[in-house]
KOLVEX-129172 format. One record per residue: residue number from 1; residue in one letter; chain; x, y, z of N, C-alpha, C in turn. Coordinates in nm, 4 decimals. Each point is the difference from the previous one (the first is absolute). Layout:
<titis>
 resi resn chain      nxx      nyy      nzz     caxx     cayy     cazz      cxx      cyy      czz
  NUM    a     A        X        Y        Z        X        Y        Z        X        Y        Z
...
</titis>
This chain:
<titis>
 resi resn chain      nxx      nyy      nzz     caxx     cayy     cazz      cxx      cyy      czz
    1    x     A -27.4212   1.3677 -18.4008   0.0075   0.0693   0.1028   0.0811  -0.0544   0.1028
    2    x     A  -0.0055  -0.0999   0.0865   0.0437  -0.0922   0.0654   0.1417   0.0087  -0.0377
    3    x     A   0.0491  -0.0269  -0.1031   0.1374  -0.0387  -0.0467   0.0527   0.1178  -0.0126
    4    x     A  -0.0486   0.0991  -0.0292   0.0761   0.1227  -0.0035   0.0829   0.0286   0.1018
    5    x     A  -0.1304   0.0012   0.1233   0.0397   0.0398   0.1539   0.1292  -0.0689   0.0296
    6    x     A  -0.0568  -0.1258  -0.0157   0.1829  -0.1262   0.0430   0.1128   0.0510  -0.0502
    7    x     A   0.0323   0.0446  -0.1695   0.0261   0.0298  -0.0558   0.0982   0.1093   0.0455
    8    x     A  -0.0940   0.0996   0.0423   0.0572   0.1319   0.0758   0.0259   0.0077   0.1219
    9    x     A  -0.0044  -0.0956   0.0742   0.0304  -0.0707   0.1332   0.1491  -0.0394  -0.0174
   10    x     A   0.0178  -0.0647  -0.0996   0.1120  -0.1029  -0.0117   0.1227   0.1355  -0.0389
   11    x     A  -0.0498   0.0428  -0.0933   0.0708   0.0999  -0.0606   0.0570   0.0870   0.1233
   12    x     A  -0.1037   0.0533   0.1066   0.0760   0.0885   0.1117   0.0956  -0.1036   0.0806
   13    x     A  -0.0566  -0.1310   0.0014   0.1096  -0.0617   0.0797   0.1638  -0.0049  -0.0455
   14    x     A  -0.0213  -0.0476  -0.1118   0.1182  -0.0154  -0.0698   0.0713   0.1228   0.0202
   15    x     A  -0.0401   0.1293  -0.0309   0.0441   0.0867   0.0154   0.0663   0.0599   0.1203
   16    x     A  -0.0913  -0.0317   0.1446   0.0994   0.0326   0.1081   0.0907  -0.1018   0.0071
   17    x     A  -0.0046  -0.1450  -0.0502   0.0770  -0.0982   0.0130   0.1481   0.0337  -0.0608
   18    x     A  -0.0447   0.0957  -0.1183   0.1023   0.0383  -0.0626   0.0950   0.1227   0.0215
   19    x     A  -0.0817   0.0754   0.0749   0.0670   0.1343   0.0716   0.0497  -0.0345   0.1472
   20    x     A  -0.0356  -0.1074   0.0729   0.0945  -0.0484   0.1178   0.1216  -0.0540  -0.0095
   21    x     A  -0.0066  -0.0815  -0.1058   0.0938  -0.0743  -0.0763   0.1367   0.1167  -0.0376
   22    x     A  -0.0517   0.1070  -0.0437   0.0659   0.1419  -0.0497   0.0715   0.0920   0.1096
   23    x     A  -0.0399  -0.0704   0.1072  -0.0050   0.0954   0.1226  -0.0601   0.1433  -0.0236
   24    x     A  -0.1341  -0.0198  -0.0603  -0.0787   0.0926   0.0112  -0.0737   0.0490   0.1068
   25    x     A  -0.0180  -0.1358   0.1375  -0.0496   0.0524   0.1090   0.1184   0.0981   0.0983
   26    x     A   0.1026   0.0223  -0.0427   0.0968   0.0660   0.1012   0.0430   0.1214  -0.0634
   27    x     A   0.0488   0.1148   0.1024   0.0161   0.1106  -0.0326   0.1708  -0.0010  -0.0952
   28    x     A   0.0109   0.1012  -0.1103   0.1247   0.0090  -0.0273   0.0966   0.0309   0.1028
   29    x     A   0.1197  -0.0319  -0.0300   0.1252   0.0230   0.1036   0.1465   0.0414  -0.0345
   30    x     A   0.0149   0.0904   0.0447   0.0682   0.1236  -0.0553   0.1920  -0.1030  -0.0271
   31    x     A   0.0598  -0.0103  -0.0619   0.1216  -0.0619   0.0163   0.1027   0.0910  -0.0674
   32    x     A   0.1084   0.0178   0.0307   0.1261   0.1047  -0.0044   0.0595  -0.1118  -0.1206
   33    x     A   0.0577   0.0826  -0.1020   0.0393  -0.0595  -0.0707   0.1601  -0.0389   0.0106
   34    x     A   0.0616  -0.1236  -0.0617   0.1229  -0.0680   0.0011   0.1039   0.0917  -0.0401
   35    x     A   0.1004  -0.0068   0.0935   0.0955   0.0418  -0.0900   0.1193  -0.0647  -0.0073
   36    x     A   0.1137   0.0286  -0.0370   0.1201  -0.0748  -0.0117   0.1398   0.0719   0.0229
   37    x     A   0.0588  -0.0016   0.0898   0.1343   0.1256  -0.0279   0.1205  -0.1131   0.0327
   38    x     A   0.1137   0.0328  -0.0448   0.0987  -0.0517  -0.0300   0.1541   0.0642   0.0165
   39    x     A   0.0680  -0.0652   0.0531   0.1363   0.0651   0.0068   0.0873  -0.1322  -0.1265
   40    x     A   0.0180   0.0429  -0.1060   0.0528  -0.1100  -0.0936   0.1342   0.0010   0.0500
   41    x     A   0.0373  -0.1645  -0.1034   0.1080  -0.0648   0.0586   0.1147   0.1020  -0.0137
   42    x     A   0.0815   0.0094   0.0760   0.1361   0.0722  -0.0366   0.1257   0.0269   0.1091
   43    x     A   0.0885  -0.0056  -0.1043   0.1556  -0.0426   0.0634  -0.0065   0.0734   0.1223
   44    x     A   0.0562  -0.0697   0.1211   0.0006   0.0268   0.1378   0.0956   0.1400   0.0139
   45    x     A   0.1254  -0.0081  -0.0799   0.0703   0.1432   0.0460  -0.0647   0.1459  -0.1032
   46    x     A  -0.1143  -0.0270  -0.0966  -0.0624   0.0757  -0.0581   0.0914   0.0345  -0.1611
   47    x     A   0.0741  -0.0764  -0.0369   0.0631   0.0006  -0.1433   0.0309  -0.1319  -0.0027
   48    x     A   0.0695  -0.0972  -0.0050   0.0146  -0.1032  -0.1022   0.0660  -0.0951   0.0786
   49    x     A  -0.0084  -0.0233   0.1311   0.0433  -0.1099   0.0749  -0.1040  -0.0148   0.1532
   50    x     A   0.0954  -0.0601   0.0864  -0.0681   0.0005   0.0907   0.0726  -0.0017   0.1120
   51    x     A  -0.0791  -0.0228   0.1709   0.1342   0.0341   0.1128   0.0413  -0.1732   0.0409
   52    x     A   0.1089   0.0039   0.0354   0.0515  -0.1187   0.0657  -0.0798  -0.0387   0.1127
   53    x     A  -0.0193  -0.1453   0.0101  -0.0291  -0.0396   0.1223   0.1164  -0.0465   0.0896
   54    x     A  -0.0136   0.0722   0.1576   0.1097  -0.0371   0.0548  -0.0734  -0.0240   0.1342
   55    x     A   0.0731  -0.0412   0.0852  -0.0661   0.0117   0.1499  -0.0405   0.1092   0.0435
   56    x     A   0.0316   0.1514  -0.0477  -0.0686   0.0912   0.0417  -0.1019   0.0359  -0.0998
   57    x     A  -0.1299   0.0379   0.0332  -0.1337  -0.0108  -0.0936  -0.0053   0.1616  -0.0699
   58    x     A   0.0137  -0.0742  -0.1429  -0.0368   0.1495  -0.0880  -0.1139   0.0657   0.0040
   59    x     A  -0.0338   0.0910   0.0343  -0.1375   0.0535  -0.0282  -0.0106   0.0568  -0.1206
   60    x     A  -0.1457  -0.0328  -0.1050  -0.0463   0.0656  -0.0809  -0.1009   0.0908   0.0106
   61    x     A   0.0012   0.1114   0.0139  -0.1958   0.0770  -0.0119  -0.0230   0.0377  -0.1364
   62    x     A  -0.1329   0.0043   0.0304  -0.0465   0.0650  -0.1828  -0.1445   0.0714   0.0781
   63    x     A  -0.0525   0.0479  -0.0881  -0.1456   0.1086   0.0186  -0.0755  -0.0429  -0.1027
   64    x     A  -0.1535   0.0214   0.0791  -0.0731  -0.0479  -0.1250  -0.0277   0.1776  -0.0234
   65    x     A  -0.0477   0.0153  -0.1267  -0.0473   0.1531   0.0029  -0.1709  -0.0117  -0.0803
   66    x     A  -0.0509   0.0598   0.0209  -0.1400   0.0258  -0.0272  -0.0467  -0.1471  -0.0304
   67    x     A  -0.0280  -0.0708   0.1261  -0.0656  -0.1258   0.0313  -0.1458   0.0361   0.0569
   68    x     A  -0.0968  -0.0590  -0.0929  -0.1343   0.0827   0.0808  -0.0555  -0.0738   0.0832
   69    x     A   0.0356  -0.1794   0.0475  -0.0234  -0.1215   0.0371  -0.0563   0.0628   0.1605
   70    x     A  -0.1078   0.0125   0.0240  -0.0395   0.0534   0.1427  -0.0182  -0.1398   0.1415
   71    x     A  -0.0010  -0.0956  -0.0927  -0.0432  -0.1463   0.0548   0.0512  -0.1526  -0.0840
   72    x     A   0.1734   0.0423   0.0645   0.0228  -0.1639  -0.0809  -0.0567  -0.0945   0.0387
   73    x     A   0.0224  -0.0859  -0.1616  -0.1027  -0.1605   0.0465   0.1369  -0.1169  -0.0263
   74    x     A   0.0955   0.0673  -0.1133   0.0606  -0.1352   0.0063   0.1685   0.1064  -0.0230
   75    x     A   0.0902  -0.0559   0.0457   0.1240   0.0668   0.0047   0.0919  -0.1076  -0.0207
   76    x     A   0.1231   0.0499  -0.1127   0.1570  -0.1290   0.0380   0.0654   0.0823  -0.0930
   77    x     A   0.1337  -0.0723   0.0903   0.1154   0.0594  -0.0407   0.0781  -0.1146  -0.0703
   78    x     A   0.0869   0.0478  -0.0851   0.0442  -0.1083  -0.1185   0.1330   0.0468   0.0606
   79    x     A   0.0932  -0.0786   0.0246   0.1887   0.0146   0.0021   0.0820  -0.0683  -0.0909
   80    x     A   0.0979   0.0905  -0.0508   0.0739  -0.0470  -0.0796   0.1327  -0.0098   0.0277
   81    x     A   0.0286  -0.1571   0.0368   0.1176  -0.0403   0.1013   0.0667  -0.0966  -0.0966
   82    x     A   0.1521   0.0454  -0.0061   0.1156  -0.0654  -0.0386   0.0824  -0.0964   0.0932
   83    x     A  -0.0323  -0.1376   0.0350   0.0423  -0.0132   0.1467   0.0401  -0.1362  -0.0377
   84    x     A   0.0915  -0.1207   0.0518  -0.0236  -0.1439  -0.0047  -0.0341  -0.0386   0.0965
   85    x     A   0.0353   0.0411   0.1103  -0.0876  -0.0397   0.1052  -0.1121   0.0904   0.0962
   86    x     A  -0.1042  -0.0358  -0.0599  -0.1389   0.0694   0.0568  -0.0239  -0.0369   0.1098
   87    x     A   0.0187  -0.1205   0.0541  -0.0700  -0.0070   0.1647   0.1074   0.0766   0.0975
   88    x     A   0.1461   0.0435  -0.0767   0.0444   0.1020   0.1272  -0.0430   0.1448  -0.0233
   89    x     A  -0.1166   0.0381  -0.1001  -0.0192   0.1282   0.0230  -0.1770   0.0044   0.0566
   90    x     A   0.0254   0.1329   0.0674  -0.1168   0.0733   0.0633  -0.0760   0.1320  -0.0729
   91    x     A  -0.0881  -0.0013   0.0249  -0.0654   0.0891  -0.0785  -0.0951   0.1008   0.1059
   92    x     A  -0.0065   0.1021  -0.0266  -0.0865   0.1134   0.0638  -0.0840   0.1464  -0.0807
   93    x     A  -0.1257  -0.0232  -0.0140  -0.0532   0.1233  -0.0279  -0.0350   0.1111   0.1267
   94    x     A   0.0570   0.1189  -0.0179  -0.0252   0.1093   0.0858  -0.0900   0.0832  -0.0328
   95    x     A  -0.1180  -0.0102   0.0561  -0.1435   0.0836  -0.0669   0.0583   0.1817   0.0684
   96    x     A  -0.0698   0.0904  -0.0443  -0.0384   0.1083  -0.0303   0.0337   0.0495   0.1927
   97    x     A  -0.0621  -0.0504   0.0680   0.0083   0.0224   0.1254   0.1213  -0.0978   0.1017
   98    x     A   0.0884  -0.0314  -0.0812   0.0980  -0.1029   0.1022  -0.0293  -0.1166   0.0036
   99    x     A  -0.1505  -0.0263  -0.0050  -0.0036  -0.1362   0.0400   0.0693  -0.0967  -0.0756
  100    x     A   0.0166  -0.1380   0.0310   0.1439  -0.0951  -0.0973  -0.1041  -0.1099  -0.0198
  101    x     A  -0.0076  -0.0314  -0.1294  -0.0518  -0.1628  -0.0117   0.0910  -0.0761  -0.0269
  102    x     A  -0.0022  -0.1111   0.0147   0.0984  -0.0659  -0.0462  -0.0154  -0.0773  -0.0899
  103    x     A   0.0545  -0.0595  -0.1140  -0.0403  -0.0210  -0.1517   0.0867  -0.1147   0.0288
  104    x     A  -0.0934  -0.1664  -0.0088   0.0487  -0.1177  -0.0120   0.0399  -0.0241  -0.1328
  105    x     A   0.1133   0.0233  -0.0257   0.0434  -0.0562  -0.1286   0.0111  -0.1660  -0.0506
  106    x     A  -0.0343  -0.0607   0.1171   0.0020  -0.1877  -0.0357  -0.1218  -0.0056  -0.0388
  107    x     A  -0.1083   0.0757   0.0010  -0.1327  -0.0476  -0.0193  -0.0794   0.1085  -0.1016
  108    x     A   0.1390   0.0786  -0.0716  -0.0535   0.0701  -0.1165  -0.0367  -0.0380  -0.1119
  109    x     A  -0.0622   0.0260  -0.1092  -0.0108  -0.0450  -0.1406   0.0934   0.0295  -0.0618
  110    x     A   0.0904  -0.1204  -0.0485   0.1412   0.0497  -0.1162  -0.0496   0.0204  -0.1160
  111    x     A   0.0182   0.0549  -0.0444  -0.0306   0.0631  -0.1485   0.1603   0.0103  -0.1238
  112    x     A  -0.0259   0.0200  -0.1043   0.1189  -0.0194  -0.0799   0.1117   0.1334   0.0510
  113    x     A   0.1051   0.0370  -0.1122   0.1029   0.0762   0.0410  -0.0568   0.1374  -0.0194
  114    x     A   0.0697   0.0678   0.0680  -0.0974   0.1435  -0.0260   0.1542   0.0622  -0.0095
  115    x     A  -0.0207   0.1452  -0.0309   0.1246   0.0998  -0.0486   0.0867  -0.0584  -0.0635
  116    x     A   0.1189   0.0062   0.0233   0.0961  -0.0983  -0.1010   0.0226  -0.1209   0.0767
  117    x     A   0.0128   0.0220   0.1697   0.0636  -0.1143   0.0636  -0.0338  -0.0263   0.1296
  118    x     A  -0.1421  -0.0438  -0.0339  -0.0868  -0.0161   0.1569  -0.0610  -0.0993  -0.0017
  119    x     A  -0.0861  -0.0879   0.0631  -0.1307  -0.0672   0.0008  -0.1267   0.0423   0.0813
  120    x     A  -0.0944   0.0598  -0.0834  -0.1219   0.0999   0.0984  -0.0760  -0.1207   0.1280
  121    x     A   0.0259   0.0524   0.0915  -0.0603  -0.0406   0.1403  -0.1143   0.0688   0.0516
  122    x     A  -0.1523  -0.0266  -0.0194  -0.1291   0.0384   0.0097  -0.0684  -0.0392   0.0903
  123    x     A  -0.0304   0.0899   0.0975  -0.0587   0.0127   0.1633  -0.1383   0.1146   0.0245
  124    x     A  -0.0922  -0.0726   0.0509  -0.1219   0.0609   0.0393   0.0205   0.0528   0.1194
  125    x     A  -0.0357   0.1246   0.0104  -0.0043   0.0977   0.1206  -0.1061  -0.0370   0.0588
  126    x     A  -0.0150   0.0024   0.1607  -0.1534  -0.0006   0.0773  -0.0460   0.1764  -0.0487
  127    x     A  -0.0991  -0.0137  -0.0072  -0.0848   0.1069  -0.0584  -0.0401   0.0760   0.1293
  128    x     A  -0.0410  -0.1129   0.0941  -0.0610   0.1196   0.1688   0.1090   0.0691   0.0059
  129    x     A   0.1622  -0.0210   0.0065   0.0523   0.0634   0.0406   0.0322   0.1399  -0.0688
  130    x     A  -0.0430   0.0061  -0.1201  -0.0021   0.0725  -0.0956  -0.1360   0.1416  -0.0393
  131    x     A  -0.1134  -0.0501   0.0603  -0.0556   0.0484   0.0146  -0.0521   0.1623   0.0451
  132    x     A   0.1255   0.0582   0.0909   0.0610   0.1210   0.0690   0.0233   0.1102  -0.1524
  133    x     A   0.0742  -0.0696  -0.0593   0.0613   0.0933  -0.1382  -0.1063   0.0626  -0.0690
  134    x     A  -0.0654   0.0870  -0.0190  -0.0763   0.0897  -0.1062   0.0736   0.0143  -0.1499
  135    x     A  -0.0127  -0.0444  -0.0612   0.0745   0.0321  -0.1414   0.1713  -0.0547  -0.0170
  136    x     A   0.0153  -0.0930   0.1255   0.1075  -0.0820  -0.0308   0.1309   0.0979   0.0554
  137    x     A  -0.0483   0.1358   0.0364   0.1061   0.0576   0.0129   0.1271   0.0267   0.0851
  138    x     A   0.0808  -0.0015  -0.0502   0.1449  -0.0081   0.1054   0.0955  -0.0718  -0.0733
  139    x     A   0.0892  -0.0155   0.0783   0.1499  -0.1010  -0.0275  -0.0364  -0.1367   0.0481
  140    x     A   0.0145  -0.0486  -0.1069   0.0307  -0.1829  -0.0113   0.0753  -0.0500  -0.0120
  141    x     A   0.0749  -0.0777   0.1123   0.1152  -0.0386  -0.0478   0.0410  -0.1483   0.0231
  142    x     A   0.1042  -0.0770  -0.0755   0.0296  -0.1218  -0.0068   0.1312  -0.0135   0.0596
  143    x     A   0.0327  -0.1169   0.1187   0.1244   0.0162   0.0461   0.0278  -0.2053  -0.0165
  144    x     A   0.1071   0.0201  -0.0843   0.0256  -0.1798  -0.0021   0.1554  -0.0082   0.0760
  145    x     A   0.0155  -0.0689   0.1048   0.1090  -0.0577   0.0596   0.0577  -0.1171  -0.0302
  146    x     A   0.0970  -0.0385   0.0496   0.0716  -0.1248  -0.0305   0.0410  -0.0568   0.1144
  147    x     A  -0.0862  -0.0979   0.0625   0.0172  -0.0538   0.1616   0.1554  -0.0640   0.0143
  148    x     A   0.0554  -0.0762  -0.1189   0.0909  -0.0763   0.0419   0.1719   0.1245   0.0256
  149    x     A   0.0217   0.0137   0.1146   0.1016   0.0534   0.0822   0.1441  -0.0577  -0.0201
  150    x     A   0.0293  -0.1006  -0.0326   0.0996  -0.0859  -0.0356   0.0896   0.0514  -0.1122
  151    x     A  -0.0736   0.0151  -0.1168   0.0669   0.0763  -0.1545  -0.0480   0.1000   0.0384
  152    x     A   0.0889   0.1236  -0.0370  -0.0385   0.1547  -0.0030  -0.0032   0.0161  -0.1758
  153    x     A   0.0621  -0.1047  -0.0467   0.0313   0.0662  -0.1768  -0.1854   0.0260  -0.0543
  154    x     A  -0.0373   0.0725  -0.0856  -0.1237  -0.0090  -0.0020  -0.0492  -0.0788  -0.1366
  155    x     A  -0.0723  -0.0847   0.0208  -0.0398  -0.1166  -0.0962  -0.1599   0.0356  -0.0989
  156    x     A  -0.0166   0.1082   0.0194  -0.1391   0.0543  -0.0470  -0.0429   0.1027  -0.0363
  157    x     A  -0.1163   0.0518  -0.0572  -0.0209   0.1177   0.0018  -0.1603   0.0061  -0.0411
  158    x     A  -0.0477   0.1202   0.1388  -0.1463   0.0555  -0.0494  -0.0001   0.0667  -0.1536
  159    x     A  -0.0440  -0.0255  -0.0739   0.0180   0.0722  -0.1466  -0.1091   0.0597   0.0072
  160    x     A  -0.1140   0.0052   0.0257  -0.0833   0.1217   0.0066  -0.1849  -0.0404   0.0815
  161    x     A  -0.0516   0.0330  -0.0167  -0.1218  -0.0429   0.0436  -0.1212   0.1236  -0.0153
  162    x     A  -0.1099  -0.0951   0.0694  -0.1552   0.0601  -0.1204  -0.0808  -0.0159   0.0908
  163    x     A  -0.1119   0.0871  -0.0353  -0.1296  -0.0105   0.1190  -0.0928   0.0179  -0.0939
  164    x     A  -0.1092  -0.0483   0.0395  -0.1458  -0.0055  -0.0642  -0.0839  -0.0218   0.0840
  165    x     A  -0.0964   0.1237  -0.0048  -0.1342  -0.0316   0.1126  -0.1509   0.0500  -0.1101
  166    x     A  -0.0905  -0.0612   0.0032  -0.1291   0.0109   0.0113  -0.1120   0.0385   0.1168
  167    x     A  -0.0704   0.0632  -0.0636  -0.0879   0.0581   0.1384  -0.1411   0.0759  -0.0339
  168    x     A  -0.0629   0.0404   0.0567  -0.1026   0.1314  -0.0164   0.0565   0.0969  -0.0337
  169    x     A  -0.0716   0.0783  -0.0292   0.0191   0.1884  -0.0127  -0.0837   0.0167   0.1120
</titis>
């Protein structure tokens, strides 16, 4: 009889350890579903080429359609650039509220060849600056400028750009 009581006690103890290890002691939390929205890589001029990079920054706006992200968690931009002197370039992302984010091309992750004649440069955007954009609605614009004022001959192109966002619905 004593052995049955200890067996029952051990079973109850093991069950409580199991439940506490599985989170059985806490109430369930509601978590929104993760959503991915994307502006796929596309030529900057909308057809088959890009824009010359010169001392006058060329702006290339695009707009998200039907993106249901309410809370961005990870946002990145990809710039497809064909230019021999990357150190001469500066790039910016203009948010829908006209806030400007400088994009540091020197610290960007360099990828492979993109579209027809460029190299992909990927950068993460600071999500704390993007929290105000429910559904990421509005015009998102990329500008690239050649800071070399000695030569006005275009030496390269902003071939295209893309943007990807992940967050909660």
